[in-house]
N, C-alpha and C positions, 0 to 999 in steps of 0.2 A: 751474490744478493739472493736470500731465501724467497722461494716462491710462495705466492700468495695462497691463504687457506680460504677455499670458498665454501660457503654455507647457504643451502637452500632456505630461504626465509619460511617456507612453507613447514619445514622441520621444526623452526623455532616457535611459530603459532601453535603447532600440534602438541608441543611438548612444554608450552607455557606453565609457569608455576605461579604467578602472581595473578590469580584469578580476579583479584579485586579490580586490576586495571580493566580486563575484558567486561567485568560486572559493571564497572562505573560507565563504560562506554553503552552497554546494553541499557542502563538506568537513564542515561542522558537521550538516547534514541527513544526510548519509552515516552519521556516527558514531551520530545517534540511530536511525536504520534498522538499524545494525549491532547494537546492543544490544537493540533492539525484535525483530529477527529471531531473535537467540541465545535470547532469554527466551521467545518465543513457541514456538519449536521444541523447547526443553527437554524439555517434558512428553512429546513425541513420541520422543526420543532415549532417554528414560528409562523409558517405560511397560512395555517388556517386563521390564526389570529390576525394576521395582516389583511387577509381577504375580507374578514368581517369588519376591520376598523375602515378600510378603504372601500367596503361595499361594492366589491367588483365580482365579475363572474370568474369562477375558480380556474376555468379553461385559459383565461388570459394571463395565469401566472406561469404558463408553460415557458416563456422565453426567458424567465429567471433560473429556471431549472436548466434551461440550455446553456444561459451564461456560465453557470456553475460547472457543466460538463466540459464546454468548450475551453474555460479557462484552465481547468484541471488538465485536460488533454494536451493544451498547448504549454503548459508549465512543466508537465512531467517530461515531455520531450526536450524542451529549451533548456531546463534547468540540468538535466542529465547530460546533455551535450557541453554545457558550460562547466559542470563538474569533472568532466574528462580532461579540461584545460586548467581550471583554477584549484581543482581539489573537492573531495567530498565535504570537507568541514567549512569552507568558506560558502560554498553553494547551500549548505543546510542552513546556516545562519542568515544568509540573504533571503532564503525562500521563508524562513520563520518570522523575520521582520516584516516582510511583504504582508503575508497573509493576516497577521495580527493586526497591523495597522489599517488595512482595509476592511477588516471585520469591525474593527471599533467605528470606522467610519460609516458602515451600514446603520447604525442606530440613528443617524441623522437624515436618513433617506425620507423623501416625502411623496414619492411616485415611484412607478415602475422604472423608468429611465434612469434615475440615479440609483437606484436600488441594484438594477442590473449592471451598471458600470462598476459600482464598488465590489458587487459579488464575483463578476469577472475578474478583477484585479487581485481579489483575495484568493481565488481559486489558482490563479497562477502560482502563487505561493504554496497553497495546499498541494497542488499536483508535484511540484518541485521538491517539497520536503520528504515525501514517503521514499521515493526511490533513493534518495541520499541516505536515509536511515538504513535502508535495507541493504544497500551496497557497502556501507561502512560496517555494520555488524557481520556481515558476511565476511569480509576481508580479515576480521580479527577472530573468528570463531574456529575451532577445531572442525576439520572436514566432515568428521563423523556426526557432529551435533550440529551442522550448519543450518539444515531445515528446522530444527527444533527452536534454535534461537531466532530465526529469522520470523518464524510464524509467532514465537513468543512476544516478538515487538508490538504484536497486534494486542495483546493485553493493554498496552498504553493507549492505543487507539480505541479500543473498547470502553475503557474507563472515561474517555472524553465524550464518546458517543452516548453511551448509557447514561452517564453522570448529565450530560446535556439534557436528556429527555426528562429525567427526574427532577432537576433544577427548573426547566421550563414549565413542568407540571406545578410547581410551587409559585413561580416568580410572576408568570404571564398574567394570571388573573389578579395579582395584587400590584405589582409595579410596572406591568407592560412588557411588551415583546422585545423594546429597544434595550432593556437591560441585559438581554441574553448576549447581544453582540458586544456590549461594552465589557461585561466580564470576560468573553473570549478574547477580546483583544487585549485588555490589560495583563490577562496571565500570561498570553503568548509572547508580549513584549519582555515579560520578566524571564521567561524561559530563554529567550534569544539572548538576553544579557548574561544569563548563567553559561550558556555555549560559549560565549566569546572567551571566557575565562578558564573553560574546563576541558572543552571538546578537542580530541587529538585529531590528527591528519591519518589517513590510512597509510600504514606502512607498505603495503602491496602498490598503492598508487605512487607512492614516493620512488620506490624501486623502478617501475614502468617509466616513470617521468625522468629517470636517470639523476635524481637528487644526490647531493653528496653523502658519502658514506657517514660522515660524522653524525648526521641527522638520524640516519637509520639506526645506528649504535644506541642513540638515546632512546628509541623506542624498544629495541631489543633488550636493553637494561630493564626497562619498565615491564616488560613480559616475563624475563628471566633475570631477576636482580642478582642471582649469584653465578650466572653464566660467565665464563672467562673468555672474553673477547681478545685474542691474541693480536700482537702487532701485525698488521698487513692483513687481516681478516676482511674477507669481502663478501658481502650477502648479495645474493642474486635471487631471481624469480624465474621460474621456467615457463616464461610467456613471452609474447612479442612486446617489444618496447613500443612506445607511441609511434604512429605511423601517420604518413601524409594521406591526405584524401579525407572524405566524409565518414566519421567512425561508423555510422549506422550501415553502411555498405558492407561492413565486415559481418553483419548479422546474416548476411546471405551467402557467404562465402565458405570454402572448405567442408561442404555437406550441411550447413546450418539451415538453409532455405526452408525445408519441410518443415523442421521442427519449429522453426519460427513462425511459420504461417499458422500451423496448428495450435501453437500456444496464443496467439494473437486472437484466433477465431475462439478458442475455448474461454478465454477471459472476456471476448467481446459478447458472446451469447449469455455468459454468466451475469454480465454488467446489465443486459437488458431487463432480466428479472430483478436485480439488485435495485436498479434505480426505478424501475417501476414501483416497487414496493417502498423503497426510502422516501421517494418524491410525494407519491399520491396516497399511501396508508393513511397519514394524519388527516388528509382533506377527506378521504372517504369515510373514515371513522367518525369525523365530527358530524356527519348526518345521523348518527345513531346513539352518540353518547357526549357528555361534557368533555371539554378541552382537556382537563387534568387527566382523565381516565386515557383519552386518545394518546397523549404524550407518554404516560406509562407503558402502554401497549407498544408503542413505537420503540420505546427504549429497552422492551423486552426482545424485540426483533434484533436490534443492535447488539443485546448482551449475547446473542449466538456467537459473535465474534471472539469473545472471551475464551472460547475453546478452541480457538485457532491453534494454540500450541500442541494440542493434541494430535492434530492433522500433520504438524510438522514431525512429531515424535513417529507417527506411522509412516509417514513418507519416507523419513530415514531407514525405515525398515523394509518397507512393502513396495515402495515406489508410487508411481504416479497412478496406479490401478485404485488406489484409495481415494483420489479425487473423482475417479470415474464413478465409481459406487455412489458416492456422496452426491454427485450431481444428479444422477439418474433418480435416486430414492428422494432426493429433495423437492421434487415436483409435487410430491403428495401434500405434505403440510401447507405448502402455498395454495394448494386448491382448497384444502379444508378451512382456511380463514374465511374465504367466501361462504362456505356452507355454515360455518359457526355464526356469522353475521346474520344471514337468512333465517337460521334455525333458532334465533334468539338466544344463543348460548350465554352463559354468564361472563362476567368479567373476568374471573380467573380462568375459565376454558380458553378464552380469547388470549390471554397472557401466556399460557402455556403453549397454544399453537403458534403464536408468533415466536416465541423462543425456539420451537422446533423447526420453524421456517428459516429463522436467521442462523441457526447452526448449521444447516445445510447449505443455503445461499451464501452466507458470509464467510463461514469456515472453509468450504470447499474453494472459495475465491482466494482466500488467504493461502491456502495450499498451492494454488496455482501461482501466486505471488511468489512464495518460496521457491517453487520449481525454477522461475525465471532467473532467481540469483544463483542457482545452482548449475546451470546447463551452458553459461558463458565463461569465458576467460576474463581475467582482471581487467585488461586493457579496453574492453566493450562492456564490462558488467554492469556499469550505471547505465550506458546507452542501451544495452540489452533490457534492462528492468524498465527504464523510462520509455522505451519504444513500445514494449508490451503494454504498459499502462496506458500510452497515448492511443494505440490501436484499440483497446479496450473501451475507451472512452467513445469511439463511433458507436459501439453497442449501447454504451451508457447514454448517448443522445437519442437512441430509439425508445429507451424505457420511458422518459416523459412524455414522449410524443405517442407512444403506444396508449398510455393512460388518458391524455387528452382526446385522442380519438375515439376511445371505447366510451369515455364521458359524453362527448359530442352525439354519439350515435346511441345514447341511453341504453348500452348494453346492460343487461341484468348483472347484479354485482358478482353473482356466483360465476357467470362466464367471463367476467373480467379475471378473476384470478385463475380460472382454466387456461385462458389464453395466455396469461402472464407466466405460467408455469412451464410453457413449451419450451422456451429458450434455454431452460435448465437441462431438459432432455438433450437438446442439440448441443450444449456444453459439455455434457458427458460422453457424447459421441467422439468429439473433437478430442477430449482428453484421453479416450481409448486409443484414437490414432496416434496422439502424442506418445503415449507408452509404448506403442510399436515401433516408434521412431527413434526414441532416445531412452536407455535405461539409466535412470538416476542411480540405482544401486550398484550398477556395474558400469561405471564411466568409462572403462576401457573398451567397451564394446560400441560406445557412441560413435557417429560418422566422423567427427572432427578430431577425436582421440585427445582432447584437451588436458584431461587429467592425467594421462599417460605422459603427456609431454611435460606437466608440472614436476613429474617425479624422476626424470631422467636427467642426470646432471649435465651432460655434455650435448644437450640438444636445445638450441634455441634460447640460451640463458640471456637474461637482460640485467647485467650487473648495474650498480649504481656508479657514477662518476665520483672519483674521490675529489 
């Protein structure tokens, strides 16, 4: 009996010839993040209008922002752990249906209680969809370009967030804030239907789970249509198979503890500034200008995420220090927003300042998100990304709270933005520590040596079952 030929699936992925297949996965994940971003930011674009319609103190809106963050935090962790059991594909579809349905329901809210409940449930799905998309595209892209593709996904997210701002600027004053939630819900459900018929499962996940080789062969043929799969060929992955116990515990084993904590703190501090601006900028600006201009300026802040792919390109070449510099420099445009408002700067200056702030705040955060998908092995990649998102949401909870506190204390607008920029500096310091702990450019030097294990054919292979 002839010996089986064993082939590392990483070699197939890195040499795939049917780039349309990976491109289609990238496009589908971008669609998910587009509606994810629209539905997530819809509450921020409509907040000033809702406060005016319901004639309420703006500080009382803080629990709605918290419901958003807590739901997102819970969803990112729960859906990621579910995905490591039922697959990236099914988890992503479920998350998309959830956030779309409850976003539509928000259009029927009549008070803070039901609005908060709907927003919490929608955010469970919003938080779950993003790490699924990141893990899926990371599993199918060439290792050399993984950071670029992951950050490129956020082009879709940016289309949703920026488009939502410009759409809100046109619709809220004419048809009301409710229409924004209805548009987001309907489009999201349509995208979920498309995913059911077109989204593939991760081939890496299938191997880790021990799926039959016949299923794996189908995906190999889609990546390399002319590849000759000889009888008895067995594909494997140089990582651990699914293991017993709580997956999150593996984030702290084999030398991963320090890098995990530094990643969490870097994201957490970044999210304090991120959510301070995202949640409160429209409400603060509404004291100075009409709502249509408010939402356009907020949209320009979100447009900074359009350049997230640049950070992926730079991270692939220069590593984590790219994020370190971005975070440290990013405090400057955040502070300038406050000075521009007090100085009576014109509309276009504010637009440019908001764009610069968004480039550093959001672009740098996207870079950290990409790093979270590069430093963990496949069997905990979803959990690693999801846990990082969940930990970061603790910082995100502080963003709305910081804004509410500063407003309650009647802190001058300039000092609000000065204080709001401080977490950016702290995020940069943590990113510096992370770069000293794990070298993304040279993964063989990382404490846990995951990349080296992937490339050594006789060490810890996890073949699928026939």
